[in-house]
C-alpha positions in Angstrom: 131.6 58.1 138.7 130.2 54.9 137.6 127.7 53.1 139.8 128.6 50.0 141.8 126.9 47.8 139.4 128.8 48.2 136.1 128.0 46.9 132.7 129.8 43.7 132.1 130.0 41.6 129.0 131.1 38.0 129.1 131.2 35.0 126.8 130.9 31.4 127.8 132.7 29.0 125.6 132.3 25.3 126.0 135.5 23.4 125.6 135.7 20.0 124.0 136.4 18.4 127.4 133.0 19.6 128.6 134.6 22.5 130.5 133.4 26.1 130.1 135.7 29.2 129.8 134.4 32.7 130.6 135.7 35.8 128.8 135.1 39.4 129.8 134.8 42.2 127.3 136.9 45.4 127.4 134.7 48.4 128.2 136.6 50.7 125.7 137.2 48.6 122.6 134.7 45.8 123.3 137.2 43.1 122.6 137.1 39.9 124.6 139.7 39.6 127.3 140.8 36.8 129.7 141.4 37.4 133.4 144.6 36.5 135.3 144.4 33.5 137.6 145.0 35.8 140.6 141.4 37.1 140.2 140.2 33.6 141.2 142.0 33.5 144.5 140.7 36.7 146.0 138.9 36.2 149.3 136.1 38.2 150.9 138.5 39.9 153.3 140.6 41.1 150.4 137.6 42.4 148.6 136.6 44.3 151.7 140.0 45.9 151.9 139.8 46.9 148.3 136.4 48.4 148.8 137.7 50.7 151.6 138.5 54.3 150.6 142.0 55.3 149.8 142.2 58.6 151.7 138.9 60.1 152.8 136.5 58.3 155.1 133.7 56.4 153.6 130.6 58.4 152.7 127.2 57.2 153.4 126.7 56.0 149.9 130.1 54.3 149.8 129.4 52.6 153.2 126.1 51.4 151.9 127.8 50.1 148.7 130.5 48.3 150.7 128.0 46.9 153.1 126.0 45.6 150.2 129.1 44.0 148.7 130.0 42.3 152.0 126.5 41.0 152.4 126.5 39.7 148.9 129.8 37.9 149.5 128.8 36.4 152.8 125.5 35.2 151.4 125.1 31.5 151.0 124.3 29.9 147.6 120.7 29.2 147.0 119.5 25.8 148.0 118.5 24.9 144.4 122.1 25.1 143.3 121.4 28.0 140.7 123.4 31.2 140.9 121.5 34.1 139.1 123.0 37.4 137.9 121.7 40.2 135.8 124.3 41.3 133.2 123.6 44.7 131.7 124.3 45.6 128.0 127.8 46.4 126.9 128.9 50.0 126.7 127.8 51.4 123.4 125.7 48.3 122.5 122.0 48.4 121.8 121.0 45.1 123.3 118.6 45.1 126.2 119.3 43.7 129.6 119.2 39.9 129.7 119.2 37.5 132.6 121.4 34.4 132.4 121.5 31.5 134.8 124.3 29.0 135.2 122.7 25.7 136.0 124.6 23.4 138.2 123.8 20.4 140.2 124.6 20.1 143.8 127.0 17.4 143.0 129.1 19.5 140.6 131.7 21.5 142.6 133.3 22.9 139.5 130.1 24.8 138.4 129.8 26.3 141.9 133.4 27.5 141.7 132.7 29.1 138.3 129.7 31.0 139.7 131.7 32.2 142.6 134.5 33.4 140.4 132.1 35.3 138.3 130.6 37.0 141.3 134.0 37.9 142.7 135.2 39.3 139.4 132.1 41.4 138.9 132.3 42.8 142.4 136.0 43.5 141.9 135.3 45.4 138.7 132.5 47.3 140.3 134.9 48.5 143.0 137.5 49.5 140.5 135.0 51.4 138.4 133.6 53.1 141.5 136.9 54.5 142.5 137.6 56.2 139.2 136.2 57.7 136.1 137.0 54.7 133.9 134.9 51.6 133.5 136.6 48.2 134.0 137.7 45.7 132.8 140.2 47.0 130.2 142.4 45.2 127.8 146.2 45.8 127.7 146.2 48.3 124.8 143.4 50.4 126.4 145.2 50.2 129.7 148.4 51.5 128.1 146.5 54.3 126.4 144.8 55.2 129.7 148.2 55.2 131.5 149.7 57.5 128.9 146.7 59.9 129.3 147.0 59.8 133.1 150.8 60.4 132.9 150.1 63.4 130.7 147.5 64.7 133.2 150.0 64.1 136.0 152.6 66.2 134.3 150.2 69.1 133.8 149.1 68.8 137.4 152.7 69.0 138.6 153.2 72.1 136.4 150.2 73.8 138.0 151.4 72.8 141.4 154.8 74.3 140.7 153.1 77.5 139.5 151.0 77.7 142.7 154.1 77.1 144.8 156.0 79.8 143.1 153.2 82.3 143.5 152.9 81.3 147.2 156.6 81.9 147.6 156.3 85.4 146.0 153.4 86.2 148.4 155.4 85.1 151.4 158.5 87.1 150.2 156.5 90.3 149.5 156.0 92.7 152.4 152.6 93.0 154.1 150.5 95.9 152.9 149.8 98.8 155.2 146.5 98.3 156.9 145.9 102.0 157.4 146.4 102.7 153.7 144.2 99.8 152.9 141.5 101.1 155.3 141.8 104.5 153.7 141.3 103.0 150.3 138.4 101.0 151.6 136.8 104.1 153.1 137.4 106.0 149.8 135.8 103.2 147.8 132.9 103.0 150.2 132.4 106.7 149.8 132.5 106.4 146.1 130.1 103.6 146.3 127.7 105.7 148.3 128.0 108.5 145.8 127.5 106.2 142.9 124.5 104.7 144.7 123.1 108.2 145.2 123.8 109.0 141.6 122.1 105.7 140.7 119.1 106.6 142.8 119.0 110.0 141.1 119.3 108.4 137.7 116.5 106.0 138.6 114.3 109.0 139.6 115.2 110.7 136.3 114.5 107.5 134.5 111.1 107.2 136.1 110.4 110.8 135.2 111.6 110.2 131.6 109.4 107.1 131.4 106.4 109.1 132.6 107.2 111.9 130.1 107.7 109.2 127.4 104.3 107.7 128.3 102.7 111.1 128.2 104.4 111.8 124.8 103.2 108.5 123.5 99.7 109.3 124.6 100.0 112.8 123.0 101.4 111.2 119.9 98.5 108.7 119.7 96.1 111.7 120.2 97.9 113.7 117.5 97.8 110.6 115.2 94.0 110.3 115.7 93.6 114.0 115.1 95.8 113.8 112.0 93.7 110.8 110.7 90.5 112.8 111.4 92.0 115.8 109.7 93.0 113.8 106.6 89.5 112.3 106.5 87.9 115.7 106.7 90.4 117.0 104.1 89.6 114.1 101.8 85.9 114.9 102.3 86.5 118.6 101.5 88.6 117.7 98.5 85.8 115.4 97.3 83.2 118.1 97.8 85.5 120.7 96.2 85.9 118.5 93.1 82.1 117.9 93.0 81.5 121.7 93.3 84.2 122.3 90.6 82.6 119.8 88.3 79.2 121.3 89.0 80.5 124.8 88.4 82.1 123.6 85.1 78.8 122.0 84.2 77.0 125.2 85.0 79.5 127.3 83.1 79.1 125.0 80.1 75.4 125.3 80.4 75.7 129.1 80.7 78.0 129.2 77.7 75.6 127.0 75.7 72.6 129.2 76.9 74.6 132.3 76.0 75.4 130.9 72.6 71.7 130.1 72.1 70.8 133.5 73.3 73.2 135.1 70.9 71.8 133.0 68.1 68.3 133.9 69.1 69.1 137.5 69.4 70.6 137.4 65.9 67.6 135.5 64.7 64.6 137.5 63.4 61.5 135.7 64.6 59.5 137.2 61.8 61.9 136.0 59.1 61.9 132.6 60.8 58.1 132.5 61.1 57.3 134.0 57.7 59.6 132.7 55.1 58.9 134.5 51.8 60.6 132.9 48.8 59.7 132.0 45.2 58.9 128.8 43.3 59.2 129.4 39.6 56.8 132.2 38.6 55.0 132.1 42.0 55.9 133.9 45.2 55.6 131.6 48.2 55.1 132.3 51.9 55.8 129.4 54.2 55.7 127.1 51.2 52.3 128.2 50.0 52.1 129.5 46.4 50.2 132.7 45.8 48.6 132.9 42.4 47.5 130.8 39.4 48.7 130.2 35.9 46.9 128.5 33.0 49.6 126.0 32.9 49.9 125.6 36.6 46.4 125.6 38.2 47.2 126.1 41.9 44.5 124.8 44.2 42.4 127.6 45.8 42.9 126.0 49.2 46.7 126.7 48.9 46.0 130.2 47.6 43.7 130.9 50.6 46.4 129.6 53.0 49.0 131.9 51.4 46.6 134.9 51.7 46.0 134.0 55.4 49.8 133.9 56.0 50.2 137.3 54.3 47.4 138.8 56.3 49.0 137.4 59.6 52.4 138.9 58.5 50.9 142.3 57.9 49.0 142.2 61.1 52.1 141.2 63.1 54.3 144.0 61.4 51.7 146.6 62.2 51.4 145.6 65.8 55.2 145.4 66.2 55.7 148.9 64.6 52.6 150.3 66.3 50.9 151.1 63.0 47.2 151.8 63.0 45.1 151.2 59.8 42.2 153.3 58.7 39.0 152.1 57.1 39.6 148.4 57.6 40.4 146.0 60.4 42.4 142.9 59.4 41.3 139.6 60.9 43.9 136.9 60.2 42.2 133.5 60.6 44.4 131.3 58.4 42.7 130.2 55.1 39.5 131.9 56.3 40.9 135.3 56.9 38.8 138.4 56.2 38.6 142.2 56.6 36.0 144.3 58.4 35.2 147.9 57.5 35.3 150.4 60.4 32.3 152.4 59.2 29.0 152.5 61.0 27.6 149.9 58.7 30.2 147.1 58.9 31.0 144.9 56.0 32.9 141.7 55.9 35.2 141.1 53.0 36.4 137.5 52.8 40.1 137.1 51.9 39.5 133.7 50.5 37.6 132.1 47.5 36.6 128.7 46.3 37.1 129.6 42.6 34.2 128.6 40.4 32.4 130.8 37.8 33.3 134.5 37.9 30.1 136.4 38.4 30.2 140.1 37.6 28.2 141.2 40.6 30.0 138.8 43.0 33.1 141.0 43.7 33.6 140.4 47.5 36.9 138.5 47.0 38.2 141.2 44.7 37.1 143.9 47.1 38.9 142.1 49.9 42.1 142.0 47.8 41.8 145.7 47.1 41.2 146.4 50.8 44.2 144.3 51.7 46.3 146.2 49.2 45.1 149.4 50.7 46.3 148.3 54.1 49.7 147.4 52.6 49.8 150.9 51.1 49.1 152.4 54.5 51.8 150.3 56.0 54.2 151.4 53.3 53.5 155.1 53.7 53.8 155.0 57.6 57.1 153.0 57.4 58.6 155.4 55.0 57.5 158.4 57.0 58.9 156.9 60.2 62.1 156.1 58.4 62.6 159.7 57.3 62.1 160.8 60.9 64.3 158.3 62.7 67.1 157.7 60.2 69.4 160.2 58.7 68.2 162.0 55.5 71.0 160.3 53.6 69.6 156.8 54.2 65.8 156.9 54.1 64.0 153.6 53.8 62.1 153.3 50.5 60.0 150.5 49.2 60.7 149.4 45.6 57.1 149.4 44.6 54.4 152.0 44.2 50.7 151.4 44.9 47.8 153.1 43.1 44.3 152.1 44.2 44.0 148.4 43.2 47.3 148.2 41.3 50.9 147.6 42.3 54.1 147.7 40.3 57.7 148.9 40.0 58.4 152.6 40.4 59.3 152.9 36.7 57.6 149.8 35.4 54.2 148.4 34.6 51.3 148.2 37.1 49.3 145.1 37.9 45.9 144.9 39.4 45.2 142.6 42.4 41.6 142.0 41.2 40.9 138.5 40.0 38.1 139.6 37.7 38.9 141.4 34.5 42.6 140.4 34.7 44.6 137.6 33.4 46.0 135.0 35.7 49.5 135.9 34.8 49.0 139.6 35.8 47.1 138.7 38.9 50.0 136.3 39.9 52.6 139.1 39.3 50.5 141.6 41.4 50.4 139.1 44.3 54.1 138.4 44.0 54.8 142.2 44.3 52.6 142.3 47.4 54.7 139.5 49.1 58.0 141.2 48.1 56.7 144.5 49.6 55.9 142.6 52.8 59.4 141.1 52.8 60.8 144.6 52.6 58.7 145.4 55.6 60.4 142.5 57.4 63.7 143.9 56.4 62.8 147.3 57.9 61.6 145.6 61.1 64.9 143.8 61.3 66.7 147.1 61.0 64.6 148.5 63.7 65.3 145.6 66.1 69.0 145.6 65.2 70.1 149.3 64.7 73.7 148.3 64.2 72.8 146.2 61.2 72.5 148.2 57.9 69.3 147.5 56.0 69.7 145.2 53.0 67.5 144.8 50.0 65.6 141.5 50.3 65.4 139.2 47.4 62.3 137.3 46.4 
């Protein structure tokens, strides 16, 4: 319902004869319209009758509205001759409320009549708008459309009324239901309701139990999830430690394999062959790179010869200790290039196994005596090794040295003999004799290798 004060739009047009014409605007299409002359002759009593309700008694709000209308109609015009009215914006327009004033002079009766007509028309439209859902005024076309819509609604309402009347007739024509039967159905439904309520209560109890079980299961699930996470963390830590231990084991295995390989290499390596390398350099036999002997064309320094003799003395001493061979008559003292021999008699003598060269003096034969003593020790070593070989080995494979030794000479079994004395011998023969001594010592190394590795067959060493 629209309020008592409706939105009105009007236009004031000044005629050439200094008269003013007022036009209202249609509330639907916003087109200007002109009112019929009968609107100008409505009195206050007629407005009061129009404001009265059609059927129902007046409500408090309607009585208040009607009372306000009557008071406004009975009110006298202001003493200043100005009639003021607030005209709201048109429906659908965006203009703000504006106040307009029609100025009139007390002497102009025509302007007073215009103000009165406007007031009456506005109140009349308020009454019409308040009694329906449509705002007024309306133009003829909008009124025709409104009438058609209302006629259509009236037809639909008549159809609904006829439907209700037919249904009411059917109800009146049908027999009344049996109250006993209805009461029985009501009791049955009530009983069913009670049963369903009991079932509902039981279901609620079960639901509460299920909710409690669900809560317990959720707590158990959270606990299992925490334990699972802890388990996987511990599993990851164990896996990490396992990988670390596997890597460490692989490293230890690799080290063990490397150590085993080195051990096998060392076991196959003869420390004596590695320590005392006997070879040759032209006409000279060498031990650890030191040449033993002199030639007229190759005058080897005596310091190198002394070092070679010291290495030979150390080799013989080591072989004797390793094979548990004891020498008679002499004690070998290997001291490098200052090695010497001592006699084991009561009156000990020292025989130097080194020389500084110089002039050979007939009566100065200590160096030659030392060489002869050294050759005697080599001969003892040779004889004891051959004897031990015949006792330990099979008779088919006795160990025999390729040289024979007689006093101060050494040579092939079927060949020439060469003295180890430096005096009364040429340098060539002396060098050959020392070469044979080193070869015999190398054969002693071969025998020792056979002793240490019994599965290896003895081989003839080459010099």
